[in-house]
PALO-63625 format. One line per 8 residues: number of its first residue (from 1); their letters; for each residue x negated, y negated, z of N, C-alpha, C. Coordinates in Angstrom, 3 decimals. Each point is the difference from the previous one (the first is absolute). Layout:
NUM = a = X Y Z X Y Z X Y Z; ...
end
This chain:
1 = mrkalrrv = 5.337 -3.197 18.036 0.237 0.132 -1.502 -0.422 1.393 -0.490; -0.981 0.589 0.688 -0.347 1.371 -0.498 1.190 0.964 0.125; 0.637 -0.080 1.094 1.176 0.988 0.040 0.960 -0.253 -1.050; 0.266 -1.297 -0.306 1.021 -0.267 -1.065 -0.556 0.468 -1.372; -1.280 -0.168 -0.183 -0.587 0.390 -1.238 0.076 1.541 -0.125; -0.195 0.810 1.030 0.131 1.345 -0.114 1.413 0.462 -0.336; 0.974 -0.830 0.540 1.426 0.416 -0.299 0.362 -0.203 -1.485; -0.620 -0.942 -0.695 0.390 -0.245 -1.358 -0.878 0.395 -1.011
9 = vdaavdea = -1.212 0.322 0.241 -1.091 0.190 -1.106 0.380 1.194 -0.884; 0.356 1.201 0.461 0.223 1.030 -0.836 1.127 -0.202 -1.092; 1.074 -0.450 0.563 1.158 -0.273 -0.854 -0.333 -1.139 -0.970; -0.730 -0.903 0.482 -0.282 -1.209 -0.876 -0.966 0.356 -1.080; -1.071 0.924 0.148 -0.818 0.499 -0.908 0.796 0.670 -1.213; 1.073 0.960 0.539 0.801 0.637 -1.045 0.751 -0.928 -0.878; 0.628 -0.973 0.742 0.831 -0.964 -0.770 -0.911 -0.843 -0.886; -1.154 -0.331 0.352 -0.839 -0.861 -0.749 -0.408 0.728 -1.399
17 = lrliasga = -0.321 1.232 0.198 -0.395 0.825 -1.216 1.080 0.091 -0.923; 1.336 0.106 0.539 1.211 0.104 -1.035 0.138 -1.386 -0.564; -0.240 -1.039 0.720 0.213 -1.341 -0.682 -1.082 -0.280 -0.934; -1.233 0.553 0.247 -1.068 -0.072 -1.092 0.324 0.724 -1.269; 0.634 1.204 0.170 0.380 0.785 -1.224 1.167 -0.732 -0.702; 0.738 -0.759 0.721 1.083 -0.709 -0.780 -0.383 -1.210 -0.739; -1.313 -0.483 0.369 -0.504 -1.242 -0.723 0.275 -1.178 0.801; 0.707 0.019 1.084 0.364 -1.261 0.738 -1.147 -0.421 0.833
25 = lrslprqq = -0.722 0.972 0.628 -1.071 -0.352 0.979 -1.326 0.264 -0.725; -0.902 -0.947 0.041 -1.158 0.010 -0.806 -1.250 -0.545 0.612; -1.105 0.734 -0.064 -1.328 -0.450 0.440 -0.555 -0.823 -1.116; -0.554 -1.153 0.251 -0.591 -0.875 -1.008 -1.518 0.164 0.039; -0.759 -0.472 -1.042 -1.507 0.308 -0.003 -0.697 -0.454 1.160; -0.851 0.832 0.509 -0.834 -0.257 1.175 -1.150 -0.889 -0.382; -0.525 -0.692 1.086 -1.319 -0.641 -0.113 -0.844 0.485 1.028; -1.201 0.463 -0.279 -0.840 0.605 1.006 -1.432 -0.524 -0.126
33 = tlgrgdda = -0.731 -0.076 1.102 -1.367 -0.447 0.068 -0.735 1.149 0.861; -1.114 0.462 -0.632 -0.789 1.075 0.718 -1.427 -0.522 0.113; -0.456 -0.177 1.232 -1.331 -0.550 0.278 -0.035 -1.478 0.053; -0.688 -0.428 1.084 -0.149 -1.464 0.143 -1.285 -0.218 0.837; -0.979 -0.725 -0.626 -1.194 -0.308 0.680 -0.810 1.214 0.297; -0.342 0.191 1.326 -0.760 1.205 0.359 0.785 1.196 0.333; 1.342 -0.205 -0.026 0.837 1.059 0.382 0.654 0.557 -1.269; -0.652 1.175 -0.419 0.421 0.633 -1.262 1.302 0.726 0.237
41 = dyfrlemp = 0.526 0.283 1.340 1.149 0.635 0.189 1.133 -1.029 0.363; -0.133 -1.353 -0.223 1.061 -0.983 0.164 0.977 0.463 -1.065; 1.290 -0.168 0.361 1.116 0.297 -0.851 1.121 -0.979 0.312; 0.599 -0.618 -1.123 1.159 -0.816 0.131 0.980 0.400 -1.026; 1.179 0.279 0.348 1.125 0.386 -1.011 1.170 -0.744 0.210; 0.544 -0.661 -1.066 1.296 -0.657 0.039 0.949 0.678 -0.881; 1.133 0.292 0.623 0.984 0.907 -0.755 1.382 -0.542 0.018; 0.547 -0.625 -1.052 1.173 -0.633 -0.158 1.081 0.951 -0.426
49 = allagpad = 1.280 -0.136 0.264 1.085 0.787 -0.403 1.242 -0.768 0.005; 1.050 0.488 -0.752 1.296 -0.664 0.033 0.980 0.982 -0.182; 1.251 -0.298 0.505 1.209 0.762 -0.069 1.011 -0.975 -0.844; 0.353 0.613 -1.124 0.904 -0.793 -0.889 1.412 0.189 0.392; 0.869 -1.182 -0.146 1.335 0.048 0.348 0.862 -0.184 -1.236; 1.210 -0.554 0.129 0.780 -0.307 -1.210 -0.749 -0.745 -1.035; 0.251 0.327 -1.263 -0.579 -0.706 -1.129 -1.447 0.103 -0.027; -0.599 1.047 0.751 -1.343 0.270 0.081 -0.893 -1.204 0.655
57 = qpwleavk = 0.713 -0.780 0.778 -0.630 -1.116 0.799 -0.574 0.568 1.250; -1.166 -0.571 0.457 -0.601 0.477 1.274 0.995 -0.225 1.172; 0.153 1.223 0.693 0.899 -0.042 1.262 -0.935 0.049 1.249; -0.945 0.804 -0.076 -1.138 0.010 1.103 -1.300 -0.059 -0.785; -0.931 -0.745 0.705 -1.394 -0.045 -0.551 -0.937 0.219 1.172; -1.133 0.604 -0.225 -0.953 0.171 1.044 -1.415 0.011 -0.454; -0.929 -0.344 0.844 -1.464 0.216 -0.344 -0.633 0.577 1.306; -0.724 1.018 -0.121 -0.779 0.533 1.077 -1.465 -0.131 -0.204
65 = vieeagdr = -0.665 -0.467 0.949 -1.512 -0.256 -0.110 -0.759 0.806 0.965; -1.028 0.739 -0.405 -0.812 0.730 0.890 -1.466 -0.404 -0.127; -0.625 -0.247 1.064 -1.448 -0.447 0.044 -0.744 0.912 0.889; -1.029 0.741 -0.514 -0.835 0.837 0.885 -1.451 -0.283 -0.160; -0.655 0.045 1.174 -1.588 -0.172 0.017 -0.550 1.319 0.292; -1.012 0.342 -0.617 -0.585 1.352 0.153 -0.955 0.225 1.223; -0.149 1.139 0.394 -0.895 0.406 1.107 -0.659 1.439 -0.474; -0.928 0.376 0.869 -0.525 1.303 -0.197 -0.223 0.687 1.366
73 = dasgarrl = 0.179 1.358 0.027 -0.231 0.723 1.439 -1.484 0.192 -0.038; -0.325 0.919 0.996 -1.421 0.265 0.276 -0.594 0.821 -1.039; 0.798 0.754 -0.703 -0.437 0.845 -1.172 -0.128 -0.719 -1.296; 0.444 -1.320 -0.027 -0.002 -0.861 -1.151 1.260 0.148 -0.860; 1.040 0.824 0.455 1.166 0.211 -0.721 0.899 -1.256 0.180; 0.761 -0.315 -1.066 0.915 -1.120 0.062 1.077 0.109 0.897; 0.298 -1.058 0.851 1.253 0.011 0.839 0.404 -1.520 -0.063; 1.326 0.052 0.468 0.679 -1.324 -0.018 -0.583 -0.888 1.146
81 = gsrlawle = -0.417 -1.210 -0.362 -0.500 -1.043 1.002 1.208 -0.726 0.490; 0.351 -1.128 -0.706 1.299 -0.703 0.457 0.947 0.026 -1.090; 1.278 -0.227 0.312 1.011 0.184 -1.111 1.225 -0.841 0.513; 0.393 -0.916 -0.902 1.049 -0.964 0.056 1.049 0.470 -1.101; 1.251 -0.021 0.385 1.018 0.287 -1.053 1.280 -0.751 0.472; 0.583 -0.737 -1.019 1.230 -0.681 0.238 0.830 0.049 -1.172; 1.330 -0.135 0.175 1.003 -0.053 -1.090 0.876 -1.153 0.172; 0.196 -0.741 -1.067 0.966 -1.054 -0.187 1.210 0.470 -0.810
89 = lwhrasga = 1.290 -0.179 0.527 1.244 0.518 -0.686 0.812 -1.297 -0.142; 0.646 -0.171 -1.211 0.861 -1.089 -0.293 1.332 0.528 -0.573; 1.055 -0.411 0.779 1.390 0.295 -0.559 0.502 -1.278 -0.722; 0.053 0.252 -1.387 0.093 -1.182 -0.825 1.503 -0.638 0.043; 0.949 0.853 0.299 1.435 -0.570 -0.017 0.161 -0.973 1.166; -0.606 0.365 1.158 0.130 -0.841 1.150 -1.065 -0.936 0.256; -1.175 0.214 -0.547 -1.132 -0.803 0.283 -0.781 0.470 1.160; 0.461 1.035 0.642 -0.690 0.590 1.292 -1.281 0.551 -0.303
97 = awrleaad = -0.896 -0.103 0.903 -1.331 0.561 -0.217 -0.522 0.728 1.314; -0.795 0.945 -0.112 -0.518 0.716 1.232 -1.519 0.446 -0.351; -0.719 -0.318 0.953 -1.523 0.475 -0.044 -0.269 0.915 1.208; -0.530 1.165 -0.314 -0.175 0.976 1.089 -1.410 0.595 -0.209; -0.640 0.406 1.157 -1.286 0.623 -0.018 0.398 1.454 -0.735; -0.855 0.364 -0.931 0.468 1.202 -0.787 -0.890 1.159 0.225; -0.834 0.117 0.933 -0.828 1.188 0.146 0.796 1.200 0.357; 0.910 -0.169 0.990 0.844 1.103 0.465 0.926 0.441 -1.208
105 = ltdartgs = 0.605 -1.058 -0.705 0.871 0.290 -1.077 -0.738 0.899 -1.040; -1.201 -0.369 -0.340 -0.838 0.640 -1.020 -0.193 1.347 0.356; -0.562 0.230 1.272 -0.181 1.331 0.503 1.140 0.951 -0.007; 1.134 -0.549 0.404 1.233 0.740 0.164 0.493 0.390 -1.476; 0.052 -1.025 -0.848 0.416 0.294 -1.365 -0.894 1.061 -0.608; -1.355 -0.126 0.199 -0.891 0.895 -0.754 0.151 1.440 0.639; 0.134 0.086 1.263 0.285 1.320 0.577 1.295 0.701 -0.483; 1.100 -0.881 0.003 1.334 0.494 -0.367 0.037 0.371 -1.387
113 = aavwavrh = -0.671 -0.745 -0.910 -0.036 0.318 -1.445 -0.777 1.334 -0.242; -0.995 0.195 0.700 -0.773 1.312 -0.192 0.842 1.146 0.436; 0.670 -0.194 1.123 0.940 1.181 0.423 1.186 0.204 -0.882; 0.494 -1.142 -0.553 1.129 -0.077 -0.794 -0.261 0.894 -1.310; -1.224 -0.114 -0.534 -0.394 0.782 -1.140 -0.032 1.513 0.337; -0.429 0.355 1.159 -0.121 1.401 0.365 1.485 0.504 0.092; 0.805 -0.778 0.743 1.410 0.446 0.120 0.770 0.031 -1.215; -0.183 -0.962 -0.893 0.664 -0.033 -1.313 -0.436 1.154 -0.943
121 = llgervrs = -1.203 0.413 0.171 -0.447 1.060 -1.010 0.232 1.410 0.568; 0.031 0.090 1.428 0.105 1.408 0.615 1.266 0.134 0.822; 0.747 -1.128 0.330 1.051 0.199 0.906 -0.482 -0.253 1.496; 1.032 -0.104 0.894 -0.385 -0.243 1.344 -0.432 1.205 0.832; 0.098 1.136 -0.641 -0.392 1.227 0.770 -1.492 0.412 -0.237; -0.810 -0.986 -0.038 -1.444 0.126 -0.177 -0.441 0.399 1.442; -0.941 1.213 0.077 -0.223 0.380 1.311 -1.453 -0.267 0.355; -0.814 -0.382 -1.011 -1.480 -0.273 0.315 -0.537 -1.108 -0.879
129 = lallgtgr = -0.610 -0.974 0.737 -0.531 -1.193 -0.680 -1.399 -0.323 0.552; -0.913 -0.196 -0.969 -1.371 -0.416 0.310 -0.188 -1.520 -0.112; -0.692 -0.548 0.885 -0.113 -1.426 0.153 -1.532 -0.377 0.195; -0.591 -0.634 -0.940 -1.427 -0.493 0.136 -0.044 -1.459 0.371; -0.451 -0.322 1.203 0.032 -1.345 0.561 0.680 -0.152 1.338; -0.521 -0.936 0.850 0.448 -0.160 1.274 0.192 -1.583 0.247; 0.240 -0.669 -1.079 0.154 -1.550 0.195 1.364 -0.299 0.007; 0.337 -1.354 -0.296 1.349 -0.462 0.196 1.005 0.658 -0.999
137 = vaaavvqs = -0.558 0.244 -1.241 0.979 0.575 -0.897 0.266 1.465 0.228; -0.983 0.644 0.515 0.247 1.488 0.511 0.951 0.066 1.009; -0.071 -1.037 1.015 0.975 -0.070 1.011 1.543 -0.209 -0.611; 0.035 -0.824 -0.901 1.324 -0.278 -0.720 0.503 1.248 -0.727; -0.988 0.719 -0.604 0.365 1.332 -0.768 0.624 0.940 1.135; -0.624 0.167 1.173 0.484 0.926 1.022 1.434 -0.433 0.420; 0.217 -1.320 0.199 1.197 -0.438 0.523 1.141 0.274 -1.026; -0.285 -0.332 -1.339 0.925 0.283 -1.065 0.219 1.479 -0.060
145 = aarllpgv = -1.040 0.764 0.004 0.168 1.520 -0.054 0.981 0.462 1.182; -0.002 -0.502 1.034 0.914 0.344 1.081 1.371 -0.210 -0.317; 0.227 -1.153 -0.757 1.407 -0.332 -0.391 0.494 0.720 -1.306; -0.952 0.115 -0.934 0.470 0.516 -1.258 -0.331 1.594 -0.206; -0.951 0.484 0.770 -0.294 1.465 -0.168 0.035 0.533 1.410; 1.288 0.191 0.512 -0.003 0.426 1.394 -0.543 1.361 0.287; -0.794 0.062 1.052 -0.655 1.257 0.297 -1.269 0.475 -0.817; -0.486 -0.997 -0.804 -1.178 0.321 -0.800 -1.101 0.221 0.991
153 = avrvasrd = -1.004 0.937 -0.257 -1.214 0.029 0.661 -1.126 -0.743 -0.797; -0.729 -0.753 0.710 -0.967 -0.974 -0.572 -1.479 0.452 0.375; -0.839 0.236 -1.071 -1.415 0.124 0.216 -0.570 -1.438 -0.282; -0.774 -0.368 0.999 -0.659 -1.394 -0.274 -1.476 0.147 0.215; -0.610 -0.755 -0.800 -1.605 0.110 -0.078 -0.465 -1.454 -0.099; -1.211 -0.179 0.477 -0.830 -1.262 -0.285 -1.425 0.341 0.404; -0.871 -0.845 -0.421 -1.337 0.184 0.184 -0.486 -0.135 1.420; 0.825 -0.508 0.832 -0.335 -0.243 1.483 0.950 1.084 0.791
161 = parceafa = -0.666 1.115 0.524 0.853 1.009 0.594 0.698 -0.442 1.298; -0.597 -0.714 0.723 0.541 -0.599 1.204 1.224 -0.931 -0.252; -0.184 -0.821 -0.887 1.137 -0.888 -0.478 1.134 0.928 -0.576; -0.357 0.945 -0.804 0.957 0.855 -0.627 0.895 0.780 1.140; -0.739 0.482 1.041 0.727 0.656 1.011 0.903 -0.890 0.801; -0.517 -1.287 0.226 0.850 -0.955 0.711 1.207 -0.403 -0.787; -0.089 -0.060 -1.299 0.998 -0.441 -0.944 1.050 1.122 0.099; -0.396 1.287 -0.134 0.970 1.094 0.013 0.700 0.094 1.299
169 = rhwgaatg = -0.724 -0.222 1.135 0.714 -0.026 1.251 1.136 -1.090 0.147; -0.459 -1.138 -0.438 0.842 -1.226 0.288 1.250 0.136 -0.960; -0.245 0.175 -1.351 1.193 -0.043 -0.871 0.898 1.322 0.135; -0.736 1.049 0.373 0.800 1.218 0.263 1.097 -0.284 1.159; -0.609 -0.605 1.125 0.807 -0.193 1.111 1.208 -1.086 -0.379; -0.492 -0.995 -0.812 0.877 -1.186 -0.374 1.163 0.460 -0.886; -0.277 0.867 -0.887 1.016 0.438 -1.064 0.613 1.371 0.223; -0.545 0.817 0.836 0.494 1.314 0.250 -0.450 1.118 -1.059
177 = laltavap = -0.831 -0.478 -0.948 -0.528 0.924 -1.003 -1.138 0.781 0.453; -0.315 1.109 -0.523 -1.129 0.805 0.391 -1.238 -0.508 -0.922; -0.884 -0.719 0.609 -1.196 -0.600 -0.763 -1.199 0.784 0.577; -0.853 0.478 -0.934 -1.133 0.786 0.269 -1.241 -0.748 -0.732; -1.026 -0.218 0.833 -1.205 -0.682 -0.472 -0.856 1.065 -0.694; -0.457 -0.175 -1.251 -0.835 0.869 -0.690 -1.211 -0.633 -0.583; -0.987 0.843 -0.409 -1.143 -0.447 -0.575 0.219 -0.683 -1.382; -0.658 -1.074 -0.466 0.258 -0.594 -1.343 -0.308 1.021 -1.060
185 = adwvgeav = -0.970 0.789 0.082 -0.375 1.019 -0.950 1.203 0.869 -0.477; 0.856 0.287 0.985 1.185 0.837 -0.271 1.250 -0.688 0.359; 0.131 -1.197 -0.443 1.182 -0.901 0.607 1.212 0.435 -0.768; 0.097 0.502 -1.198 1.153 0.446 -0.670 0.469 1.311 0.523; -0.898 0.983 0.193 0.343 1.288 0.492 1.038 0.696 -0.958; 1.068 0.529 0.554 0.990 0.671 -0.785 1.339 -0.831 -0.062; -0.156 -1.314 0.349 1.204 -1.019 -0.183 0.577 0.022 -1.415; 1.333 -0.249 -0.030 0.563 -0.100 -1.360 0.022 -1.451 -0.433
193 = aaiaavpa = -0.199 -0.973 0.914 -0.010 -1.402 -0.450 -1.205 -0.701 0.808; -0.613 -0.965 -0.620 -1.151 -0.726 0.675 0.093 -1.441 -0.482; -0.399 -0.839 1.100 -0.097 -1.420 -0.220 -1.392 -0.478 0.390; -0.706 -0.641 -0.795 -1.279 -0.601 0.324 0.112 -1.527 0.159; -0.210 -0.376 1.128 0.151 -1.528 0.350 -1.209 -0.553 0.606; -1.105 0.142 -0.809 -1.332 -0.448 0.478 -0.640 -0.772 -1.073; -0.869 -0.920 0.226 -0.773 -0.842 -1.025 -1.242 0.804 -0.466; 0.184 1.275 -0.445 -1.182 0.875 -0.183 -0.570 -0.347 -1.528
201 = ptpcfdtt = -1.386 -0.143 -0.029 -0.604 -0.290 -1.392 -0.145 1.284 -0.793; 0.250 1.109 0.538 -0.143 1.316 -0.743 1.353 0.780 0.034; 0.292 0.827 -0.863 1.241 0.591 0.005 0.410 0.960 1.153; 1.215 -0.239 0.480 0.560 0.889 1.004 0.816 1.155 -0.574; 0.450 -0.223 -1.270 0.841 1.064 -0.700 -0.907 0.517 -1.152; -0.250 1.215 -0.243 -0.695 0.496 -1.099 0.689 1.416 -0.357; -0.634 0.607 -0.962 0.591 1.310 -0.404 -0.256 1.137 1.036; -0.867 -0.231 0.973 -0.248 1.137 0.892 0.825 -0.093 1.279
209 = ntttlava = 0.480 -1.197 0.404 0.716 -0.008 1.170 1.645 -0.311 -0.141; 0.394 0.266 -1.331 1.440 -0.301 -0.290 0.666 1.168 -0.466; -0.598 1.189 0.172 0.657 1.225 -0.535 1.318 0.432 0.716; 0.211 -0.382 1.218 1.230 0.278 0.630 0.970 -1.161 -0.042; -0.384 -1.075 -0.500 0.795 -1.179 0.054 1.133 -0.024 -1.030; 1.144 -0.604 0.372 1.063 -0.292 -1.008 -0.119 -1.416 -0.212; -0.275 -0.866 0.923 -0.106 -1.512 -0.144 -1.270 -0.447 0.704; -0.699 -0.976 -0.717 -1.175 -0.592 0.559 0.199 -1.504 -0.160
217 = vavegdpr = 0.132 -0.741 1.108 0.253 -1.408 -0.022 -1.274 -0.831 0.299; -0.520 -0.845 -0.897 -1.257 -0.812 0.281 0.443 -1.428 0.181; -0.268 -0.616 1.027 0.266 -1.401 0.298 -1.188 -0.899 -0.431; 0.070 -0.669 -1.132 -1.065 -0.874 -0.432 0.556 -1.325 -0.219; -0.084 -0.849 0.980 0.580 -1.326 -0.078 -0.842 -1.010 -0.766; -1.338 0.353 -0.155 -0.837 -0.892 -0.815 -1.160 0.810 -0.647; -0.735 -0.594 -0.787 -0.949 0.783 -0.891 -1.133 0.721 0.825; -0.219 -0.226 1.280 -1.124 0.603 0.713 0.078 1.512 0.244
225 = phlvapel = 1.155 0.452 0.535 0.118 1.445 0.148 -0.101 0.819 -1.238; -0.394 1.246 0.111 -0.071 0.958 -1.212 0.416 1.279 0.583; 1.270 0.357 0.041 0.461 1.163 0.791 0.276 1.216 -0.885; 0.129 -0.148 -1.394 0.376 1.102 -0.792 -1.018 0.262 -0.976; -0.494 1.157 -0.056 -1.032 0.346 -1.060 0.475 -0.052 -1.438; -0.823 -0.421 -0.831 0.453 -0.088 -1.471 0.535 1.247 -0.671; -0.590 1.160 0.445 0.454 1.229 -0.543 1.443 0.357 0.467; 0.271 -0.473 1.128 1.390 0.275 0.616 1.052 -1.014 -0.781
233 = largpvvv = -0.463 -1.219 -0.239 0.905 -0.815 -0.625 0.218 0.555 -1.505; -1.027 0.537 -0.443 0.099 0.485 -1.477 1.020 1.123 -0.036; 0.004 0.872 1.040 0.959 1.095 0.032 1.329 -0.437 0.257; 0.248 -1.032 0.720 1.331 -0.458 0.173 0.941 0.981 0.637; 1.295 -0.322 0.150 0.751 -1.309 -0.348 -0.324 -1.010 0.973; 0.236 -1.307 -0.433 -0.331 -1.151 0.796 1.231 -0.895 0.046; 0.251 -0.471 1.234 1.210 -0.952 0.207 -0.704 -1.274 0.657; 0.267 -1.095 -0.561 -0.569 -1.308 0.460 1.124 -0.983 0.373
241 = dsveqava = -0.184 -0.905 0.798 0.893 -1.071 0.279 0.041 -1.114 -1.002; -1.183 -0.168 -0.633 -0.127 -1.060 -1.006 -1.103 0.352 -0.922; 0.336 0.144 -1.345 -1.170 0.361 -0.876 -1.034 -1.077 0.013; 0.359 -1.333 -0.003 -0.907 -1.051 -0.008 -0.978 -0.060 1.073; 0.548 0.210 1.191 -0.877 0.150 1.137 -0.709 1.294 0.127; 0.466 1.139 -0.503 -0.659 1.178 0.014 -1.283 -0.028 -0.758; 0.065 -0.627 -1.062 -1.294 -0.062 -0.938 -1.067 -0.835 0.727; 0.372 -0.834 0.878 -1.052 -0.726 0.812 -0.399 0.733 1.286
249 = sgsfrrag = 0.522 1.109 0.270 -0.326 0.699 1.212 -1.342 0.669 -0.090; -0.577 0.330 1.157 -1.295 0.578 -0.098 -0.062 1.347 -0.708; 1.014 0.865 0.197 -0.006 1.240 -0.704 0.078 -0.006 -1.398; 0.949 -1.020 -0.494 0.159 -0.151 -1.457 -1.234 -0.603 -0.622; -0.584 -0.940 0.680 -1.072 -0.743 -0.621 -1.197 1.039 -0.185; -0.156 0.959 0.878 -1.082 1.005 -0.170 0.354 1.107 -0.837; 1.244 0.093 -0.515 0.446 1.080 -0.770 -0.228 -0.303 -1.521; -0.291 -1.098 -0.483 -0.254 -0.300 -1.354 1.031 0.351 -0.976
257 = avaqalvd = -0.331 0.840 -0.902 0.959 0.506 -1.028 1.179 0.594 0.477; -0.160 0.778 1.133 1.044 0.698 0.653 1.134 -1.034 0.398; -0.467 -1.083 0.593 0.960 -1.124 0.421 0.752 -0.493 -1.134; -0.837 -0.344 -1.121 0.660 -0.583 -1.078 1.149 0.914 -0.680; -0.356 1.342 0.000 1.027 1.012 -0.520 1.238 -0.035 0.933; -0.148 -0.239 1.314 1.155 0.027 0.917 0.804 -1.179 -0.283; -0.591 -1.197 -0.311 0.718 -1.192 -0.321 0.653 0.112 -1.344; -0.718 0.618 -1.011 0.650 0.124 -1.282 1.290 0.887 0.045
265 = nrelltad = 0.066 1.034 0.888 0.994 0.833 0.152 1.133 -0.506 0.951; -0.262 -1.148 0.597 0.924 -0.579 0.995 0.388 0.873 1.100; -0.728 0.161 0.896 0.285 0.923 1.113 1.292 -0.387 0.668; 0.641 0.966 0.709 1.137 -0.294 0.756 -0.177 -0.986 1.078; 0.981 -0.875 0.187 0.071 -0.930 1.094 0.744 0.468 1.171; -0.414 -0.364 1.205 0.667 0.246 1.288 1.492 -0.512 -0.117; 0.127 -1.164 -0.700 1.395 -0.652 -0.201 0.851 1.048 -0.963; -0.621 0.664 -0.950 0.734 0.947 -0.858 0.531 1.039 0.874
273 = laagaepp = -0.804 0.543 0.922 0.549 1.021 0.993 1.161 -0.399 0.768; -0.006 -1.311 0.449 0.995 -0.591 0.765 1.233 -0.093 -0.793; -0.109 -0.140 -1.364 1.116 -0.246 -0.796 0.558 1.347 -0.550; -0.572 1.116 0.464 0.509 1.344 -0.337 -0.724 0.783 -0.987; -1.170 -0.431 -0.467 -0.824 0.680 -0.916 -0.364 1.326 0.510; -0.125 1.009 -0.822 -0.432 1.326 0.376 -1.545 -0.096 0.451; -0.357 0.593 1.072 -1.305 -0.001 0.537 -0.767 0.970 -0.962; -1.293 -0.210 -0.062 -0.876 0.950 -0.728 0.076 1.374 0.598
281 = laqpvivl = -0.127 1.065 -0.889 0.029 1.309 0.440 -1.368 0.592 0.411; -1.020 -0.418 -0.757 -1.240 0.448 0.300 -0.549 -0.575 1.407; -0.886 0.728 0.653 -0.439 -0.374 1.354 -1.585 0.114 0.015; -0.705 -0.751 0.789 0.684 -1.039 0.870 0.262 -1.299 -0.813; 1.036 -0.649 0.519 0.332 -1.351 -0.612 -0.927 -1.032 0.735; -0.729 -0.719 -0.694 -0.880 -1.052 0.518 0.753 -1.378 0.125; 0.272 -0.487 1.060 0.635 -1.332 0.188 -0.899 -1.050 0.408; -0.350 -0.892 -0.900 -0.867 -1.021 0.293 0.773 -1.351 0.293
289 = qtglaavd = -0.142 -0.381 1.183 0.822 -1.160 0.572 -0.947 -1.136 0.147; 0.342 -1.057 -0.729 -0.848 -1.314 0.219 0.738 -1.008 0.763; 1.203 0.085 0.182 0.809 -0.918 0.882 0.637 -1.027 -0.911; 1.294 -0.151 0.164 0.814 -0.939 -0.768 0.493 -1.169 0.735; -0.277 -1.286 -0.502 0.486 -1.170 0.626 1.548 -0.051 0.117; 0.575 0.573 -1.016 1.412 -0.031 -0.046 0.574 0.873 1.138; -0.588 0.988 0.404 0.428 0.816 1.114 -0.149 -0.857 1.331; -1.061 -0.562 0.099 -0.330 -0.959 1.226 1.111 -1.041 0.034
297 = lwvawrlw = 0.438 -0.561 -1.095 1.062 -1.022 -0.121 1.220 0.601 0.665; 0.417 1.063 -0.460 1.282 0.624 0.437 -0.057 0.471 1.501; -1.082 0.553 0.338 -0.148 0.375 1.387 -0.031 -1.279 0.981; -0.596 -1.031 -0.376 0.051 -1.234 0.685 1.464 -0.538 0.079; 0.738 0.118 -1.114 1.396 -0.533 0.055 0.784 0.822 0.953; -0.049 1.290 0.016 0.610 0.849 0.947 -0.375 -0.262 1.314; -1.162 -0.201 0.252 -0.588 -0.407 1.361 0.551 -1.255 0.490; 0.054 -1.061 -0.832 0.615 -1.287 0.269 1.486 0.182 0.409
305 = qelggapq = 0.672 0.750 -0.782 1.425 0.329 0.324 0.070 0.731 1.399; -0.808 0.918 0.205 0.052 0.779 1.272 -0.201 -0.899 1.211; -0.847 -0.943 -0.126 -0.384 -0.960 1.028 1.064 -1.094 0.158; 0.979 -0.125 -0.895 1.073 -0.957 0.089 -0.315 -1.357 -0.590; -1.167 -0.241 -0.689 -0.316 -1.258 -0.429 0.316 -0.302 -1.481; 0.315 1.000 -0.751 0.123 -0.123 -1.459 1.314 -0.651 -0.312; 0.090 -0.881 -1.036 1.260 -0.501 -0.412 1.032 0.901 -0.236; 1.280 -0.309 0.393 1.024 0.915 -0.098 0.566 -0.119 -1.445
313 = qedpvlp = -0.613 0.679 -0.909 0.243 0.163 -1.379 0.218 1.477 -0.283; 0.927 0.210 -0.926 0.260 1.492 -0.420 -1.203 0.324 -0.883; -0.456 1.242 0.328 -1.109 0.620 -0.707 0.344 0.204 -1.429; -0.960 0.065 -0.947 0.244 0.496 -1.243 0.481 1.487 0.089; 0.687 0.441 -1.055 0.601 1.336 0.005 -1.280 0.988 -0.215; 0.021 0.898 0.938 -1.140 1.019 -0.098 0.318 1.001 -1.021; -0.914 0.424 -0.807 0.218 1.099 -1.056 0.470 1.277 0.683
end
């Protein structure tokens, strides 16, 4: 299924964002729980979504659930302990349903959406990309970069030098991209675009390390990471996938009045870009991605079709 997912995810992310811009594909209010018993890092997130068909009636519906238990490394830094993720998809016209393990889908969608933002704002001829992280999402970023940004050179950093070197060797060989392991203190270097895909509690992007950047993508799927410094948010411009989810992100929650001003001004949405809105001229553009259940729904539908199990129904007209 992973090979099929890689075949469909990039196109599906782009299609989903255009469907969101049209109003047909919608993420519904999330329900989340943070902390349980002695585990302050326990996290559960339920994310429903729907795709409307004729007469605005539900055509596809889905809910994705993520459950994480926390853990700490030898230094006391937070790391993922256990993680369960699943998605249930319902095709209302036929009554067909599909339940799938959603960890791979989530990682692939997250990585693809981050690279989509870079390509959409800068074009496919990006020659240098910085990547902070060596986990599953970072691996998905590199795979999507190989497809969407052919020939891009990637600087990759993490707090574990040996892991970082191994990651660069493995994914460089797997994708054919030139990956170079670098120290976290200089992870951006002179790259023109950067993606932070780590659960860091302190900012990875600030006014000192973004001087060469045209685009900075921060992946904040829940309120725990804090990847963008308040002064950088204040300077803008900022693109978010969801205003409602952005205000609950770690970076926005720590930005206080700055975050409220961004909300009042209604920052540009990624779906707006997909629909043809002019990208911001000022740089760096800060892209804060919290993850959209609606995109997961559409990626899951395309995967179901790719695997041959989906009902043989005509898709809604894509914008």
